[in-house]
N, C-alpha and C positions, 0 to 999 in steps of 0.2 A: 435376696436380693444381690450379696454380697459372701462370698465368702473368705478366709484364711487363710495364710499357711504359712508354715516358721521352719529352713532342717535348721537354719544353723551357723550355716558355714562364714564361716573368719577370716579367711586370704588376708592375706599380709598388705595385700594390695584393696583392703581392707579396710571399717570398724575394728576396738581391738572386743574380741570377746566376751569382754563385759558389760563394757559394753552393750553387748546387741540383744544378749542376755534380758536383761532390765528391758529396754523398749518393746522385745516381746511381751513383753509383762503388760503392759503402759499397751502396749498394741491393743494387749485380749481384754482388756477394759472397755477403749475405747470400741473399738469393735461391736461389744454385750448393750453398751448405751445406742449403736448405729443401728442395730438391727439384721444385725451379722449371721448366718447360717449355720456357721459351723467355724475352726478354728484347728487345725489339720500338722500337727505334725511327724516326721518322719528316724530314719533308722539306717543309721549306712555307720559304719566302724574303719578303724587305720587310713581315714581320710586326712588326708596332708593338712585341711583347711579346715578343720571343726567338723565335721556333721554332723547332727546332733548323733551321737551314739544309743544314749537313754531314755527313750523318745518315754518312757511313762512318769522321768522320776522331775523330764519338764510339765505331763500333763498336768503334775499335781498340783508345778507351780502355779500354774493356768481357775487350773478348777478353784484352787482356792484366792482366787484372785477376785476370781465372778462369780457369779451368781445363778446363772441361768444360761450364759454360753456354750452350747453341745460342741465336742469337743472328739474327737477324734484321729486315735495315734491309726496312722497306715504308712507302711505298713512298719507288723511284728515281725525279723528276720527268725523265724519260728523252730524251723532247726539248731541256731545259738544258742535257742533259751531252754535251763528245764521247765517245762506247766506246767509245773506244780506251780515253783517257788514264781511265777511268770501268777500263776489264778493268782496268789496269796499276794499279789501286787495290787491283780486286777481287783480284788473283794475291797480294801484299802483305799487304793481309791475311787473303787465304788458306793460304796460308802459315803467320802469326801464331798467326793461330784455331788451324790442324791444320783445317782445313775447319769447323766452326764452324760457319757465314755460311753465307746463304740471303739473296736477295734479290725484294723485289716489286716490279717498275720500270711505271707509271705513263705516257700522258699532265697527270694532272694539272688544271688547272680553276676558277685564280686569271688573267685577263689583268694585275695585275696585277705576277707572276712572268717571266711572257713578256717583261715590257715592260719592266723590268726588265736583262735576260740579251738583249733585244732581239733577238726570239725570233717572230715572227708565228706567232697566234694560232685563229688560221682558218688554219693547214697545222698545226694541229702534232701531225694525225694520218697527213699522209704522211709529216710529218719521223720521228717516230717508228715510223713500222711500217719504213723506211729505219734508223737507229739502234737498232734492238732485231735489224734482225740479221746488221749487221755485230757488236756486244757480243756475241752467241750465237758468233756465229765467232773473236774475238780471245780470249772469256775462256780459248777450250778452250785457250791455249801452243801453238798447232798454228803453221807460218807460212798467209799468203794473202793473196793480191793484192786490192788497193779503191781504185779509185780508179790506175791503172797504179803502185798506188805494193804495195814489201812492207812487207807491217804484222807483228811480233809481237811476242806482248807474251813475258816475262817479268818471275820471276820464272818457268819451271814449273808451275799453282797445285798442291796437295797434294790437292785432287778430282781424281781422275775427271774430263775436258773440264769443268772446273774449278765451280765456284761455283754449285749450286742455281739459275735467272734463272724464277721469274716472270709473272704480267701481271696485274694490276691492274683491275678499274674492274667500275664500276655497269652498263653502256652494252651491246645487240649487237653494235659493233662494236670492239669492245672485248674481250671474249669468241672475238668473232673471228679478234680478231687474235695474243689464246694459240693461238687451234686451227690455225692455220695455220700459224703459227712451231711444232710442237709442244710447249709446255711449257705448264704448268698457267696456275689461272686461278682468282684472287684474285676475291669478289667483296662490297662491303660491303653483300647484299639478295640476299632471298632465291627470285624470281622465276625459276623454271622453267623457263622461254622462253629464258636465259640458260645454263642448263648443258646444253642441246643445241642449238642453236647452238658453242657452244665443240666439244663432239664432233661436231656435220656438220661440222667447218670440221677439223677434226681428220686426221679418215677421210676427206673429201674431196682433200684437200695427202695422204695417206698414210700419215700420225704415228695406234700410241697414242694414245689418250685421255688423261691422268695424271691428276693431283691437280686437281680441279676441288672449292673451293671460297664453296659459295653459304650466306651467312648471312640466314636470317631473321626482321623490321623487330626482333624482341621479345626480340631476342636482350642477357643485361645486357655492354658491352660495355667500360663503366667500373665496380670495386667496389670499394665501403670491407665488411671487416668491420670491427662494434663490437660492444665489449660494454652501452650506450645508445643505442641508437637514433636516438632524439630530442637528445641531447647531442651527438652526431656528426650530422644535421642544421642545429645551429644550430654546431655551430661550421666545417660545410663548407662552407654550403651557397654561399657568396659563392664561392667559388672549383669546382666544380660548373657555378654559372654560368655565371663566367668564360670554362670553356669549352663550354661550351653557346650559349652569349650570342657567341657570337668562332664557329663552323661559321654555327649558323645562317646571319649573316650572309653565310654566304662559299660557301653552298652554299643559294640559295632556295629552297625548292616539293622540295629533294629528300627526299621519304613513304616515300621509297621502305627509305633505306638509315639501315642501323641501330642506324651513334654518333648517327643524328643526333634533334636531341629539339629543338621550337622553344617550347617550355614557356617562359618572360611573367615565373617566377616559382620562387623552390629550393620554393617548396610547392605549383608545378603540377608541376614533378617529379618531385615525389614520386610520385605522387597519378599519373603515368604509369609508373609501375614496368617499366618498359621496359628503358633501352639506358643510364643510371645511378644504378649503383643502392646504398640502401648495409646493409647486411644484418647478421641475428644472426648472428653464427655456430650452430647448428642450419637454420636458412635457407640462410646458407653448403655445412653438408654434404649440407645435398637437395638446392644445385645441383649442387652435386658429384661425389654417387651420379647423380645422374642423369644427369648425364655430362656434362655443360654447364662449362671450367674457368673456377678464378677469376678476372678480365682486372682486374690492379688495377692501379692509377694514379695511384702513392701518390705524386705530385711534383707534383698536376696544380695547372689554374692556379698554380702557382708557390706553389703548399700548402707555408710550412714544411718543416721536415726534421726539425722537432722537435716542432710539429705529428703529422709524416704515423707517425715513426714507432712511435708504441704502436698505431697501425692492420695496419700488419706483428709486429707484434707477437703480437695476438689474432692471423692467421693460424698464427701458428704454435707456441700455446700451446695453443692453442684446437680450429681448424680439423680441426688437421692430425693430432693425437692422435688428435680424434676419429672419424679419417676412416682411421687407419695396424692 
């Protein structure tokens, strides 16, 4: 019925990072008790607001505080990683979580991140291609040879073949990369040619096409549920706009990306009624009954936990009973 996402942004206008991290772990426990489908954590680097740079570490903390909750790391910026070291971390987390963590890898899109790591931004596609092949071998726990040396990732993962890894992106190149490597494809875009390119590349490489998630631009990707929507927009508007403005600055011209808005004010964002929505209880119930998960982002923009919790309680006390 709902999922939850954390990016751990802590701008100066919001709550301090230690409070947000502590609240995220508490909220994950709450989410598990209330039937959450998955908790997602993301990755970015060198962000002024402290966007989560180490999603595997955060996923480990989430796994340690929960028992059954599925966790998604989306995305891992693969060209910035050592794929063998990443596979080791994935193996340990697979054991800790007993197979509850999956990953969506991608190439990223911010040159500042590549500069910080000393990786050539112009070669990110070629780098990703090589590292993805290595990661998919290494995560299995089976020994193999790479660049003339023996690689054997231990401990053995709990998940047969290692944790699930999919590829993310909104380009034809990303779709074809996922298909060539025989893994699932996740796109924050609903362009049908992406699915066609993915399936064609998979079949050409001898793979059966797997999960292909294309997200239409009208999909609500950040949702709050409130009993008084007007009051909620007054309270949440500044935090929503921090998210909107930051992503818009990072993604100029990304008009087909579902989670991106170029609204200039909270009033414009509300009128769009697209990526960022504050729903009434009845609207939330209708959305779920129509087949769409509630994409909760409770600490968005550094939202203070004491402000965030009442919106989660509205989901638990009003929405979930109506759907039972």
